[in-house]
VMD Tcl script that builds the backbone (N, CA, C; Angstrom):
set m [mol new atoms 543]
animate dup $m
set s [atomselect $m all]
$s set {name element resname resid chain x y z} {
  {N N ASP 1 A -7.797 -5.764 29.951}
  {CA C ASP 1 A -7.683 -5.707 31.394}
  {C C ASP 1 A -6.601 -4.692 31.778}
  {N N GLU 2 A -6.239 -4.655 33.050}
  {CA C GLU 2 A -5.303 -3.632 33.533}
  {C C GLU 2 A -3.904 -3.753 32.927}
  {N N ARG 3 A -3.562 -4.909 32.335}
  {CA C ARG 3 A -2.237 -5.078 31.730}
  {C C ARG 3 A -2.119 -4.362 30.395}
  {N N GLY 4 A -3.218 -4.157 29.727}
  {CA C GLY 4 A -3.213 -3.599 28.382}
  {C C GLY 4 A -4.113 -4.420 27.487}
  {N N PHE 5 A -3.583 -4.922 26.371}
  {CA C PHE 5 A -4.384 -5.770 25.497}
  {C C PHE 5 A -3.498 -6.774 24.791}
  {N N PHE 6 A -4.134 -7.770 24.232}
  {CA C PHE 6 A -3.494 -8.774 23.389}
  {C C PHE 6 A -4.343 -8.866 22.140}
  {N N ALA 7 A -3.717 -8.818 20.980}
  {CA C ALA 7 A -4.473 -8.877 19.731}
  {C C ALA 7 A -3.746 -9.749 18.723}
  {N N ARG 8 A -4.474 -10.565 18.029}
  {CA C ARG 8 A -3.921 -11.352 16.929}
  {C C ARG 8 A -3.768 -10.413 15.745}
  {N N ILE 9 A -2.598 -10.393 15.126}
  {CA C ILE 9 A -2.407 -9.514 13.975}
  {C C ILE 9 A -2.413 -10.276 12.653}
  {N N TRP 10 A -2.381 -11.604 12.704}
  {CA C TRP 10 A -2.478 -12.390 11.478}
  {C C TRP 10 A -2.999 -13.776 11.820}
  {N N CYS 11 A -3.945 -14.247 11.042}
  {CA C CYS 11 A -4.439 -15.618 11.169}
  {C C CYS 11 A -4.766 -16.118 9.773}
  {N N ARG 12 A -4.087 -17.158 9.341}
  {CA C ARG 12 A -4.280 -17.710 8.006}
  {C C ARG 12 A -5.738 -18.090 7.772}
  {N N ASP 13 A -6.367 -18.774 8.732}
  {CA C ASP 13 A -7.743 -19.239 8.547}
  {C C ASP 13 A -8.736 -18.088 8.460}
  {N N GLU 14 A -8.615 -17.101 9.352}
  {CA C GLU 14 A -9.526 -15.950 9.308}
  {C C GLU 14 A -9.346 -15.156 8.024}
  {N N SER 15 A -8.104 -14.996 7.591}
  {CA C SER 15 A -7.846 -14.267 6.351}
  {C C SER 15 A -8.422 -15.019 5.158}
  {N N ALA 16 A -8.239 -16.337 5.116}
  {CA C ALA 16 A -8.775 -17.142 4.010}
  {C C ALA 16 A -10.297 -17.031 3.946}
  {N N ALA 17 A -10.950 -16.924 5.107}
  {CA C ALA 17 A -12.404 -16.775 5.135}
  {C C ALA 17 A -12.848 -15.469 4.480}
  {N N HIS 18 A -11.933 -14.500 4.385}
  {CA C HIS 18 A -12.218 -13.212 3.736}
  {C C HIS 18 A -11.626 -13.141 2.332}
  {N N GLY 19 A -11.191 -14.289 1.811}
  {CA C GLY 19 A -10.664 -14.338 0.451}
  {C C GLY 19 A -9.197 -13.968 0.323}
  {N N ILE 20 A -8.491 -13.907 1.430}
  {CA C ILE 20 A -7.066 -13.563 1.404}
  {C C ILE 20 A -6.282 -14.809 1.799}
  {N N SER 21 A -5.796 -15.517 0.788}
  {CA C SER 21 A -5.033 -16.744 1.038}
  {C C SER 21 A -3.598 -16.514 0.589}
  {N N VAL 22 A -2.801 -15.974 1.472}
  {CA C VAL 22 A -1.414 -15.651 1.156}
  {C C VAL 22 A -0.513 -16.092 2.296}
  {N N GLY 23 A 0.748 -16.224 1.988}
  {CA C GLY 23 A 1.745 -16.465 3.016}
  {C C GLY 23 A 2.491 -15.180 3.302}
  {N N ILE 24 A 2.820 -14.951 4.537}
  {CA C ILE 24 A 3.585 -13.762 4.907}
  {C C ILE 24 A 5.063 -14.119 4.822}
  {N N GLU 25 A 5.816 -13.355 4.035}
  {CA C GLU 25 A 7.235 -13.621 3.799}
  {C C GLU 25 A 8.152 -12.641 4.513}
  {N N GLN 26 A 7.648 -11.463 4.830}
  {CA C GLN 26 A 8.494 -10.425 5.415}
  {C C GLN 26 A 7.614 -9.485 6.218}
  {N N ALA 27 A 8.151 -8.939 7.290}
  {CA C ALA 27 A 7.433 -7.929 8.082}
  {C C ALA 27 A 8.381 -6.765 8.342}
  {N N SER 28 A 7.821 -5.557 8.317}
  {CA C SER 28 A 8.613 -4.347 8.521}
  {C C SER 28 A 7.804 -3.359 9.344}
  {N N VAL 29 A 8.493 -2.386 9.915}
  {CA C VAL 29 A 7.828 -1.315 10.639}
  {C C VAL 29 A 8.378 0.015 10.143}
  {N N SER 30 A 7.500 0.993 10.025}
  {CA C SER 30 A 7.861 2.340 9.607}
  {C C SER 30 A 7.591 3.280 10.778}
  {N N TYR 31 A 8.624 3.966 11.246}
  {CA C TYR 31 A 8.451 4.969 12.303}
  {C C TYR 31 A 8.465 6.333 11.639}
  {N N ASN 32 A 7.541 7.186 12.045}
  {CA C ASN 32 A 7.367 8.503 11.440}
  {C C ASN 32 A 7.287 9.541 12.544}
  {N N ARG 33 A 8.279 10.393 12.595}
  {CA C ARG 33 A 8.458 11.333 13.699}
  {C C ARG 33 A 7.397 12.436 13.735}
  {N N ARG 34 A 7.034 13.000 12.549}
  {CA C ARG 34 A 6.202 14.206 12.535}
  {C C ARG 34 A 4.847 14.005 11.876}
  {N N ALA 35 A 3.841 14.652 12.444}
  {CA C ALA 35 A 2.524 14.693 11.798}
  {C C ALA 35 A 2.691 15.327 10.419}
  {N N GLY 36 A 1.942 14.834 9.448}
  {CA C GLY 36 A 2.024 15.355 8.086}
  {C C GLY 36 A 3.029 14.615 7.217}
  {N N THR 37 A 3.788 13.690 7.805}
  {CA C THR 37 A 4.727 12.897 7.014}
  {C C THR 37 A 3.943 12.060 6.009}
  {N N LEU 38 A 4.414 12.042 4.776}
  {CA C LEU 38 A 3.736 11.284 3.736}
  {C C LEU 38 A 4.701 10.263 3.144}
  {N N ARG 39 A 4.247 9.020 3.080}
  {CA C ARG 39 A 4.995 7.939 2.434}
  {C C ARG 39 A 4.109 7.360 1.347}
  {N N GLY 40 A 4.619 7.354 0.115}
  {CA C GLY 40 A 3.865 6.747 -0.975}
  {C C GLY 40 A 3.766 7.670 -2.161}
  {N N MET 41 A 3.190 7.180 -3.179}
  {CA C MET 41 A 2.375 5.990 -3.384}
  {C C MET 41 A 3.255 4.905 -4.020}
  {N N HIS 42 A 3.445 3.810 -3.346}
  {CA C HIS 42 A 4.380 2.762 -3.763}
  {C C HIS 42 A 3.659 1.481 -4.178}
  {N N PHE 43 A 4.268 0.782 -5.116}
  {CA C PHE 43 A 3.773 -0.525 -5.556}
  {C C PHE 43 A 4.968 -1.345 -6.029}
  {N N ALA 44 A 4.730 -2.613 -6.327}
  {CA C ALA 44 A 5.770 -3.488 -6.856}
  {C C ALA 44 A 5.388 -3.918 -8.271}
  {N N TRP 45 A 6.352 -3.847 -9.183}
  {CA C TRP 45 A 6.144 -4.274 -10.562}
  {C C TRP 45 A 6.033 -5.797 -10.639}
  {N N PRO 46 A 5.451 -6.317 -11.727}
  {CA C PRO 46 A 5.380 -7.771 -11.920}
  {C C PRO 46 A 6.749 -8.450 -11.767}
  {N N ARG 47 A 6.658 -9.683 -11.419}
  {CA C ARG 47 A 7.663 -10.620 -10.928}
  {C C ARG 47 A 7.635 -10.604 -9.419}
  {N N SER 48 A 7.094 -9.537 -8.841}
  {CA C SER 48 A 6.877 -9.516 -7.404}
  {C C SER 48 A 5.436 -9.929 -7.152}
  {N N ALA 49 A 5.239 -10.711 -6.118}
  {CA C ALA 49 A 3.894 -11.097 -5.696}
  {C C ALA 49 A 3.551 -10.363 -4.400}
  {N N GLU 50 A 4.061 -9.128 -4.278}
  {CA C GLU 50 A 3.932 -8.402 -3.023}
  {C C GLU 50 A 2.540 -7.839 -2.801}
  {N N GLY 51 A 1.849 -8.429 -1.849}
  {CA C GLY 51 A 0.660 -7.849 -1.259}
  {C C GLY 51 A 1.083 -7.409 0.135}
  {N N LYS 52 A 0.288 -6.573 0.781}
  {CA C LYS 52 A 0.658 -6.074 2.105}
  {C C LYS 52 A -0.549 -6.089 3.030}
  {N N LEU 53 A -0.291 -6.420 4.269}
  {CA C LEU 53 A -1.255 -6.229 5.336}
  {C C LEU 53 A -0.673 -5.119 6.199}
  {N N VAL 54 A -1.392 -3.998 6.315}
  {CA C VAL 54 A -0.876 -2.803 6.983}
  {C C VAL 54 A -1.736 -2.485 8.194}
  {N N ARG 55 A -1.073 -2.123 9.281}
  {CA C ARG 55 A -1.745 -1.772 10.529}
  {C C ARG 55 A -0.980 -0.620 11.170}
  {N N CYS 56 A -1.684 0.296 11.788}
  {CA C CYS 56 A -1.046 1.382 12.531}
  {C C CYS 56 A -0.878 0.921 13.975}
  {N N GLY 57 A 0.358 0.655 14.369}
  {CA C GLY 57 A 0.644 0.153 15.711}
  {C C GLY 57 A 0.700 1.243 16.764}
  {N N ARG 58 A 1.046 2.470 16.324}
  {CA C ARG 58 A 1.065 3.605 17.248}
  {C C ARG 58 A 0.688 4.854 16.466}
  {N N GLY 59 A -0.267 5.615 16.981}
  {CA C GLY 59 A -0.671 6.861 16.344}
  {C C GLY 59 A -1.907 6.724 15.487}
  {N N ARG 60 A -1.956 7.550 14.433}
  {CA C ARG 60 A -3.134 7.624 13.559}
  {C C ARG 60 A -2.654 8.055 12.179}
  {N N ILE 61 A -3.115 7.347 11.155}
  {CA C ILE 61 A -2.718 7.671 9.785}
  {C C ILE 61 A -3.920 7.713 8.861}
  {N N GLN 62 A -3.789 8.476 7.804}
  {CA C GLN 62 A -4.730 8.427 6.682}
  {C C GLN 62 A -4.086 7.510 5.660}
  {N N ASP 63 A -4.668 6.355 5.424}
  {CA C ASP 63 A -4.112 5.349 4.528}
  {C C ASP 63 A -4.849 5.399 3.204}
  {N N VAL 64 A -4.113 5.301 2.108}
  {CA C VAL 64 A -4.709 5.373 0.775}
  {C C VAL 64 A -4.182 4.212 -0.056}
  {N N ILE 65 A -5.101 3.519 -0.728}
  {CA C ILE 65 A -4.715 2.516 -1.716}
  {C C ILE 65 A -5.258 2.949 -3.070}
  {N N LEU 66 A -4.466 2.674 -4.108}
  {CA C LEU 66 A -4.769 3.123 -5.464}
  {C C LEU 66 A -4.599 1.946 -6.410}
  {N N ASP 67 A -5.663 1.571 -7.083}
  {CA C ASP 67 A -5.632 0.418 -7.973}
  {C C ASP 67 A -4.890 0.763 -9.265}
  {N N LEU 68 A -3.753 0.107 -9.474}
  {CA C LEU 68 A -2.960 0.319 -10.685}
  {C C LEU 68 A -2.932 -0.931 -11.566}
  {N N ARG 69 A -3.940 -1.796 -11.418}
  {CA C ARG 69 A -4.051 -3.011 -12.222}
  {C C ARG 69 A -4.918 -2.705 -13.437}
  {N N PRO 70 A -4.314 -2.615 -14.632}
  {CA C PRO 70 A -5.075 -2.208 -15.819}
  {C C PRO 70 A -6.316 -3.052 -16.095}
  {N N ALA 71 A -6.322 -4.317 -15.748}
  {CA C ALA 71 A -7.473 -5.191 -16.019}
  {C C ALA 71 A -8.586 -5.050 -14.979}
  {N N SER 72 A -8.355 -4.275 -13.953}
  {CA C SER 72 A -9.327 -4.148 -12.874}
  {C C SER 72 A -10.416 -3.130 -13.210}
  {N N PRO 73 A -11.664 -3.402 -12.815}
  {CA C PRO 73 A -12.733 -2.410 -13.026}
  {C C PRO 73 A -12.528 -1.149 -12.191}
  {N N SER 74 A -11.660 -1.205 -11.182}
  {CA C SER 74 A -11.408 -0.008 -10.361}
  {C C SER 74 A -10.043 0.615 -10.679}
  {N N PHE 75 A -9.510 0.354 -11.889}
  {CA C PHE 75 A -8.230 0.921 -12.318}
  {C C PHE 75 A -8.232 2.434 -12.157}
  {N N ILE 76 A -7.232 2.952 -11.493}
  {CA C ILE 76 A -6.970 4.368 -11.225}
  {C C ILE 76 A -7.943 4.959 -10.197}
  {N N LYS 77 A -8.682 4.130 -9.491}
  {CA C LYS 77 A -9.537 4.615 -8.409}
  {C C LYS 77 A -8.832 4.346 -7.087}
  {N N HIS 78 A -9.152 5.155 -6.099}
  {CA C HIS 78 A -8.511 4.987 -4.796}
  {C C HIS 78 A -9.538 4.903 -3.678}
  {N N VAL 79 A -9.087 4.357 -2.571}
  {CA C VAL 79 A -9.865 4.276 -1.338}
  {C C VAL 79 A -8.988 4.859 -0.241}
  {N N SER 80 A -9.595 5.654 0.614}
  {CA C SER 80 A -8.870 6.303 1.703}
  {C C SER 80 A -9.587 6.024 3.017}
  {N N LEU 81 A -8.822 5.670 4.052}
  {CA C LEU 81 A -9.412 5.421 5.362}
  {C C LEU 81 A -8.399 5.696 6.459}
  {N N VAL 82 A -8.898 5.862 7.663}
  {CA C VAL 82 A -8.039 6.115 8.818}
  {C C VAL 82 A -7.741 4.795 9.518}
  {N N LEU 83 A -6.471 4.576 9.823}
  {CA C LEU 83 A -6.036 3.468 10.666}
  {C C LEU 83 A -5.391 4.070 11.896}
  {N N ASP 84 A -5.680 3.500 13.062}
  {CA C ASP 84 A -5.067 4.020 14.282}
  {C C ASP 84 A -4.829 2.913 15.294}
  {N N ASP 85 A -4.143 3.271 16.357}
  {CA C ASP 85 A -3.775 2.273 17.371}
  {C C ASP 85 A -4.920 1.941 18.322}
  {N N ARG 86 A -6.038 2.606 18.196}
  {CA C ARG 86 A -7.189 2.283 19.058}
  {C C ARG 86 A -8.079 1.223 18.437}
  {N N SER 87 A -8.306 1.323 17.158}
  {CA C SER 87 A -9.191 0.359 16.493}
  {C C SER 87 A -8.472 -0.958 16.213}
  {N N ASN 88 A -7.157 -0.883 16.009}
  {CA C ASN 88 A -6.359 -2.050 15.623}
  {C C ASN 88 A -6.826 -2.670 14.316}
  {N N ASP 89 A -7.526 -1.906 13.483}
  {CA C ASP 89 A -7.921 -2.399 12.167}
  {C C ASP 89 A -6.685 -2.553 11.289}
  {N N ALA 90 A -6.794 -3.401 10.305}
  {CA C ALA 90 A -5.724 -3.598 9.334}
  {C C ALA 90 A -6.328 -3.517 7.939}
  {N N LEU 91 A -5.485 -3.248 6.973}
  {CA C LEU 91 A -5.902 -3.134 5.584}
  {C C LEU 91 A -5.036 -4.060 4.746}
  {N N TYR 92 A -5.670 -4.907 3.924}
  {CA C TYR 92 A -4.918 -5.751 3.008}
  {C C TYR 92 A -4.847 -5.062 1.654}
  {N N ILE 93 A -3.648 -4.970 1.105}
  {CA C ILE 93 A -3.407 -4.326 -0.184}
  {C C ILE 93 A -2.929 -5.392 -1.160}
  {N N PRO 94 A -3.739 -5.747 -2.165}
  {CA C PRO 94 A -3.335 -6.788 -3.112}
  {C C PRO 94 A -2.160 -6.341 -3.987}
  {N N GLN 95 A -1.484 -7.305 -4.597}
  {CA C GLN 95 A -0.403 -6.965 -5.511}
  {C C GLN 95 A -0.953 -6.124 -6.649}
  {N N GLY 96 A -0.146 -5.177 -7.105}
  {CA C GLY 96 A -0.550 -4.294 -8.192}
  {C C GLY 96 A -1.315 -3.064 -7.740}
  {N N VAL 97 A -1.552 -2.944 -6.450}
  {CA C VAL 97 A -2.258 -1.794 -5.890}
  {C C VAL 97 A -1.233 -0.940 -5.139}
  {N N ALA 98 A -1.203 0.346 -5.453}
  {CA C ALA 98 A -0.254 1.254 -4.800}
  {C C ALA 98 A -0.763 1.612 -3.409}
  {N N HIS 99 A 0.179 1.930 -2.532}
  {CA C HIS 99 A -0.145 2.228 -1.144}
  {C C HIS 99 A 0.637 3.450 -0.682}
  {N N GLY 100 A -0.032 4.260 0.118}
  {CA C GLY 100 A 0.628 5.398 0.755}
  {C C GLY 100 A -0.152 5.808 1.979}
  {N N PHE 101 A 0.486 6.580 2.828}
  {CA C PHE 101 A -0.208 7.088 4.013}
  {C C PHE 101 A 0.399 8.401 4.454}
  {N N GLN 102 A -0.417 9.146 5.215}
  {CA C GLN 102 A 0.043 10.378 5.848}
  {C C GLN 102 A -0.230 10.275 7.333}
  {N N THR 103 A 0.768 10.656 8.124}
  {CA C THR 103 A 0.603 10.608 9.574}
  {C C THR 103 A -0.262 11.781 10.029}
  {N N LEU 104 A -1.166 11.504 10.953}
  {CA C LEU 104 A -2.074 12.531 11.467}
  {C C LEU 104 A -1.645 13.034 12.839}
  {N N CYS 105 A -0.583 12.451 13.384}
  {CA C CYS 105 A -0.021 12.900 14.661}
  {C C CYS 105 A 1.465 12.547 14.662}
  {N N ASP 106 A 2.179 13.058 15.628}
  {CA C ASP 106 A 3.600 12.741 15.775}
  {C C ASP 106 A 3.779 11.296 16.241}
  {N N ASP 107 A 4.957 10.762 15.996}
  {CA C ASP 107 A 5.390 9.459 16.517}
  {C C ASP 107 A 4.472 8.299 16.132}
  {N N CYS 108 A 4.256 8.130 14.844}
  {CA C CYS 108 A 3.438 7.023 14.334}
  {C C CYS 108 A 4.319 5.851 13.927}
  {N N GLU 109 A 3.813 4.657 14.192}
  {CA C GLU 109 A 4.454 3.441 13.715}
  {C C GLU 109 A 3.453 2.655 12.886}
  {N N VAL 110 A 3.900 2.230 11.723}
  {CA C VAL 110 A 3.057 1.450 10.821}
  {C C VAL 110 A 3.737 0.106 10.595}
  {N N VAL 111 A 2.996 -0.963 10.789}
  {CA C VAL 111 A 3.514 -2.318 10.645}
  {C C VAL 111 A 3.036 -2.882 9.311}
  {N N TYR 112 A 3.977 -3.424 8.546}
  {CA C TYR 112 A 3.692 -4.040 7.256}
  {C C TYR 112 A 4.008 -5.527 7.342}
  {N N MET 113 A 3.119 -6.345 6.828}
  {CA C MET 113 A 3.387 -7.770 6.645}
  {C C MET 113 A 3.222 -8.014 5.146}
  {N N MET 114 A 4.289 -8.492 4.490}
  {CA C MET 114 A 4.292 -8.610 3.037}
  {C C MET 114 A 4.282 -10.066 2.586}
  {N N THR 115 A 3.661 -10.276 1.420}
  {CA C THR 115 A 3.534 -11.623 0.869}
  {C C THR 115 A 4.711 -12.000 -0.021}
  {N N ASP 116 A 5.671 -11.111 -0.177}
  {CA C ASP 116 A 6.876 -11.391 -0.949}
  {C C ASP 116 A 8.022 -10.569 -0.357}
  {N N ILE 117 A 9.224 -11.008 -0.606}
  {CA C ILE 117 A 10.407 -10.291 -0.152}
  {C C ILE 117 A 10.553 -9.020 -0.983}
  {N N TYR 118 A 10.848 -7.908 -0.324}
  {CA C TYR 118 A 11.068 -6.637 -1.025}
  {C C TYR 118 A 12.297 -6.736 -1.918}
  {N N ARG 119 A 12.133 -6.289 -3.170}
  {CA C ARG 119 A 13.258 -6.225 -4.105}
  {C C ARG 119 A 13.271 -4.828 -4.710}
  {N N ALA 120 A 14.313 -4.082 -4.428}
  {CA C ALA 120 A 14.412 -2.686 -4.862}
  {C C ALA 120 A 14.233 -2.527 -6.366}
  {N N GLU 121 A 14.726 -3.493 -7.150}
  {CA C GLU 121 A 14.632 -3.376 -8.610}
  {C C GLU 121 A 13.192 -3.479 -9.111}
  {N N LEU 122 A 12.279 -3.948 -8.274}
  {CA C LEU 122 A 10.867 -4.048 -8.659}
  {C C LEU 122 A 9.997 -2.986 -7.993}
  {N N ALA 123 A 10.622 -2.098 -7.236}
  {CA C ALA 123 A 9.873 -1.045 -6.542}
  {C C ALA 123 A 9.460 0.041 -7.529}
  {N N GLY 124 A 8.210 0.426 -7.457}
  {CA C GLY 124 A 7.692 1.477 -8.315}
  {C C GLY 124 A 6.866 2.456 -7.503}
  {N N GLY 125 A 6.455 3.517 -8.152}
  {CA C GLY 125 A 5.623 4.490 -7.454}
  {C C GLY 125 A 5.022 5.500 -8.399}
  {N N VAL 126 A 4.037 6.205 -7.893}
  {CA C VAL 126 A 3.404 7.318 -8.602}
  {C C VAL 126 A 3.324 8.482 -7.627}
  {N N ARG 127 A 3.214 9.685 -8.172}
  {CA C ARG 127 A 3.176 10.877 -7.316}
  {C C ARG 127 A 1.932 10.904 -6.439}
  {N N PHE 128 A 2.119 11.234 -5.202}
  {CA C PHE 128 A 1.034 11.290 -4.220}
  {C C PHE 128 A -0.007 12.353 -4.566}
  {N N ASN 129 A 0.407 13.370 -5.334}
  {CA C ASN 129 A -0.486 14.487 -5.648}
  {C C ASN 129 A -0.785 14.585 -7.143}
  {N N ASP 130 A -0.643 13.477 -7.868}
  {CA C ASP 130 A -0.903 13.472 -9.298}
  {C C ASP 130 A -2.392 13.726 -9.540}
  {N N SER 131 A -2.696 14.675 -10.413}
  {CA C SER 131 A -4.099 15.037 -10.673}
  {C C SER 131 A -4.887 13.890 -11.318}
  {N N ALA 132 A -4.204 12.891 -11.874}
  {CA C ALA 132 A -4.899 11.742 -12.477}
  {C C ALA 132 A -5.675 10.942 -11.441}
  {N N PHE 133 A -5.309 11.073 -10.158}
  {CA C PHE 133 A -5.922 10.255 -9.115}
  {C C PHE 133 A -6.871 11.034 -8.203}
  {N N GLY 134 A -6.658 12.327 -8.041}
  {CA C GLY 134 A -7.535 13.142 -7.201}
  {C C GLY 134 A -7.515 12.778 -5.722}
  {N N ILE 135 A -6.372 12.311 -5.233}
  {CA C ILE 135 A -6.273 11.955 -3.812}
  {C C ILE 135 A -6.170 13.228 -2.990}
  {N N ARG 136 A -6.970 13.314 -1.942}
  {CA C ARG 136 A -6.936 14.471 -1.038}
  {C C ARG 136 A -6.303 14.031 0.281}
  {N N TRP 137 A -5.219 14.672 0.639}
  {CA C TRP 137 A -4.529 14.376 1.890}
  {C C TRP 137 A -4.999 15.374 2.936}
  {N N PRO 138 A -5.189 14.936 4.170}
  {CA C PRO 138 A -5.805 15.797 5.174}
  {C C PRO 138 A -4.923 16.928 5.703}
  {N N LEU 139 A -3.597 16.778 5.656}
  {CA C LEU 139 A -2.691 17.781 6.212}
  {C C LEU 139 A -1.699 18.256 5.158}
  {N N PRO 140 A -1.133 19.443 5.349}
  {CA C PRO 140 A 0.001 19.819 4.496}
  {C C PRO 140 A 1.134 18.804 4.728}
  {N N VAL 141 A 1.898 18.516 3.690}
  {CA C VAL 141 A 3.000 17.559 3.806}
  {C C VAL 141 A 4.157 18.213 4.560}
  {N N SER 142 A 4.542 17.598 5.675}
  {CA C SER 142 A 5.642 18.136 6.488}
  {C C SER 142 A 6.969 17.452 6.185}
  {N N CYS 143 A 6.905 16.215 5.690}
  {CA C CYS 143 A 8.116 15.447 5.421}
  {C C CYS 143 A 7.782 14.408 4.359}
  {N N ILE 144 A 8.660 14.280 3.349}
  {CA C ILE 144 A 8.444 13.316 2.270}
  {C C ILE 144 A 9.799 12.983 1.657}
  {N N ALA 145 A 9.957 11.769 1.184}
  {CA C ALA 145 A 11.195 11.355 0.527}
  {C C ALA 145 A 11.311 12.038 -0.842}
  {N N GLU 146 A 12.520 12.359 -1.213}
  {CA C GLU 146 A 12.773 12.995 -2.512}
  {C C GLU 146 A 12.215 12.162 -3.666}
  {N N ARG 147 A 12.370 10.838 -3.599}
  {CA C ARG 147 A 11.887 10.010 -4.708}
  {C C ARG 147 A 10.376 10.112 -4.878}
  {N N ASP 148 A 9.635 10.343 -3.782}
  {CA C ASP 148 A 8.179 10.450 -3.877}
  {C C ASP 148 A 7.737 11.750 -4.541}
  {N N LEU 149 A 8.649 12.711 -4.626}
  {CA C LEU 149 A 8.355 13.982 -5.293}
  {C C LEU 149 A 8.706 13.950 -6.776}
  {N N THR 150 A 9.495 12.967 -7.195}
  {CA C THR 150 A 10.060 13.005 -8.544}
  {C C THR 150 A 9.444 12.016 -9.524}
  {N N TYR 151 A 8.418 11.270 -9.129}
  {CA C TYR 151 A 7.770 10.381 -10.093}
  {C C TYR 151 A 7.150 11.231 -11.205}
  {N N PRO 152 A 7.204 10.758 -12.451}
  {CA C PRO 152 A 6.633 11.541 -13.554}
  {C C PRO 152 A 5.104 11.543 -13.489}
  {N N PRO 153 A 4.470 12.448 -14.228}
  {CA C PRO 153 A 3.002 12.427 -14.296}
  {C C PRO 153 A 2.523 11.051 -14.773}
  {N N PHE 154 A 1.410 10.592 -14.223}
  {CA C PHE 154 A 0.900 9.261 -14.548}
  {C C PHE 154 A 0.320 9.239 -15.951}
  {N N ASP 155 A 0.684 8.219 -16.708}
  {CA C ASP 155 A 0.176 7.978 -18.052}
  {C C ASP 155 A -0.398 6.558 -18.041}
  {N N ALA 156 A -1.719 6.435 -18.059}
  {CA C ALA 156 A -2.378 5.126 -17.936}
  {C C ALA 156 A -1.955 4.171 -19.049}
  {N N ALA 157 A -1.865 4.650 -20.285}
  {CA C ALA 157 A -1.494 3.777 -21.393}
  {C C ALA 157 A -0.054 3.281 -21.230}
  {N N ALA 158 A 0.854 4.163 -20.871}
  {CA C ALA 158 A 2.258 3.768 -20.672}
  {C C ALA 158 A 2.374 2.789 -19.501}
  {N N HIS 159 A 1.614 3.026 -18.444}
  {CA C HIS 159 A 1.638 2.114 -17.294}
  {C C HIS 159 A 1.159 0.722 -17.716}
  {N N SER 160 A 0.075 0.660 -18.459}
  {CA C SER 160 A -0.467 -0.623 -18.926}
  {C C SER 160 A 0.538 -1.349 -19.807}
  {N N ARG 161 A 1.223 -0.603 -20.700}
  {CA C ARG 161 A 2.245 -1.221 -21.555}
  {C C ARG 161 A 3.396 -1.765 -20.707}
  {N N SER 162 A 3.796 -1.030 -19.674}
  {CA C SER 162 A 4.881 -1.484 -18.799}
  {C C SER 162 A 4.487 -2.758 -18.065}
  {N N ILE 163 A 3.253 -2.817 -17.578}
  {CA C ILE 163 A 2.762 -4.025 -16.904}
  {C C ILE 163 A 2.791 -5.196 -17.881}
  {N N ASP 164 A 2.261 -4.978 -19.100}
  {CA C ASP 164 A 2.228 -6.046 -20.100}
  {C C ASP 164 A 3.630 -6.526 -20.441}
  {N N ALA 165 A 4.550 -5.605 -20.659}
  {CA C ALA 165 A 5.916 -5.972 -21.029}
  {C C ALA 165 A 6.594 -6.745 -19.904}
  {N N ARG 166 A 6.435 -6.294 -18.681}
  {CA C ARG 166 A 7.063 -6.989 -17.549}
  {C C ARG 166 A 6.435 -8.358 -17.328}
  {N N THR 167 A 5.129 -8.459 -17.554}
  {CA C THR 167 A 4.440 -9.738 -17.386}
  {C C THR 167 A 4.880 -10.730 -18.462}
  {N N LEU 168 A 4.952 -10.266 -19.715}
  {CA C LEU 168 A 5.373 -11.144 -20.804}
  {C C LEU 168 A 6.814 -11.601 -20.624}
  {N N ASN 169 A 7.664 -10.701 -20.162}
  {CA C ASN 169 A 9.065 -11.061 -19.950}
  {C C ASN 169 A 9.223 -12.118 -18.871}
  {N N ASP 170 A 8.287 -12.169 -17.954}
  {CA C ASP 170 A 8.362 -13.127 -16.864}
  {C C ASP 170 A 7.659 -14.445 -17.211}
  {N N GLY 171 A 6.826 -14.432 -18.253}
  {CA C GLY 171 A 6.161 -15.649 -18.669}
  {C C GLY 171 A 4.931 -16.004 -17.856}
  {N N ARG 172 A 4.466 -15.114 -17.002}
  {CA C ARG 172 A 3.257 -15.396 -16.227}
  {C C ARG 172 A 2.487 -14.102 -16.016}
  {N N CYS 173 A 1.213 -14.227 -15.810}
  {CA C CYS 173 A 0.375 -13.063 -15.562}
  {C C CYS 173 A 0.240 -12.874 -14.063}
  {N N VAL 174 A 0.462 -11.665 -13.588}
  {CA C VAL 174 A 0.375 -11.405 -12.154}
  {C C VAL 174 A -0.724 -10.414 -11.807}
  {N N ILE 175 A -1.499 -9.973 -12.790}
  {CA C ILE 175 A -2.541 -8.995 -12.531}
  {C C ILE 175 A -3.802 -9.718 -12.102}
  {N N ALA 176 A -4.248 -9.471 -10.882}
  {CA C ALA 176 A -5.461 -10.102 -10.382}
  {C C ALA 176 A -6.673 -9.381 -10.936}
  {N N PRO 177 A -7.705 -10.108 -11.384}
  {CA C PRO 177 A -8.865 -9.462 -11.990}
  {C C PRO 177 A -9.844 -8.832 -10.997}
  {N N ASN 178 A -9.708 -9.124 -9.711}
  {CA C ASN 178 A -10.682 -8.588 -8.753}
  {C C ASN 178 A -10.409 -7.130 -8.446}
  {N N SER 179 A -11.420 -6.447 -7.938}
  {CA C SER 179 A -11.285 -5.029 -7.640}
  {C C SER 179 A -10.699 -4.846 -6.252}
  {N N VAL 180 A -10.323 -3.599 -5.970}
  {CA C VAL 180 A -9.787 -3.276 -4.643}
  {C C VAL 180 A -10.861 -3.545 -3.623}
  {N N GLY 181 A -10.466 -4.143 -2.503}
  {CA C GLY 181 A -11.497 -4.445 -1.513}
  {C C GLY 181 A -10.964 -4.615 -0.153}
}
mol reanalyze $m
mol bondsrecalc $m
mol representation Tube
mol addrep $m
C-alpha cells in the first residue's frame, strides 16, 4: 500500500516445510558503498554449525554459493543468482558451503541471519577467482578485502583432509550429506 511494504524475513514453520530446521543465533548486516564490491568466498570450519540465510535489503547483488563439503555430490560446484530489494528473495546457505557476493549497484545492504555465533578462529575462505571453481563475476572488482585476495590456490584433497582432521578433533561429524539447494 502507500506506506511501503511489510515482509516476514524468517518463519520457523515455513522454513521447516522446506527442509530448513535451524535456530537463528545471530544477525548481521553488510553495507557496501560501491558497485563491484566483492565479499567472499567465506565459510566456517567444523565445530561451527554456521548456516546462513541471506537477503539483499537494499540494492542488487550477484550471490554465489560454493559447495565445499567433500561428501556432497555437488562438491566444488557453485550456484549463482541475483538477490535484490525488489524480489525480497532469500537464500539459505548450509554449513560447509562457501558464500560470496558482488554488488551490482552502489549502496547495497545485505542481511545475514546465522545459525551459529561467528567465531573468527573458525572462519575460512577460498579465492573468489580460483580457477578450480570457474565462478564468473559480472563486474570488474572495485573493492575487496586483502584477506580475500590472499587465500592459497584450492587443493581439494588438502581441504578434505582439513575437514576430516577438524571433525575428528571435535568428536562429531558436521558435514551434511545433502547437496546445495
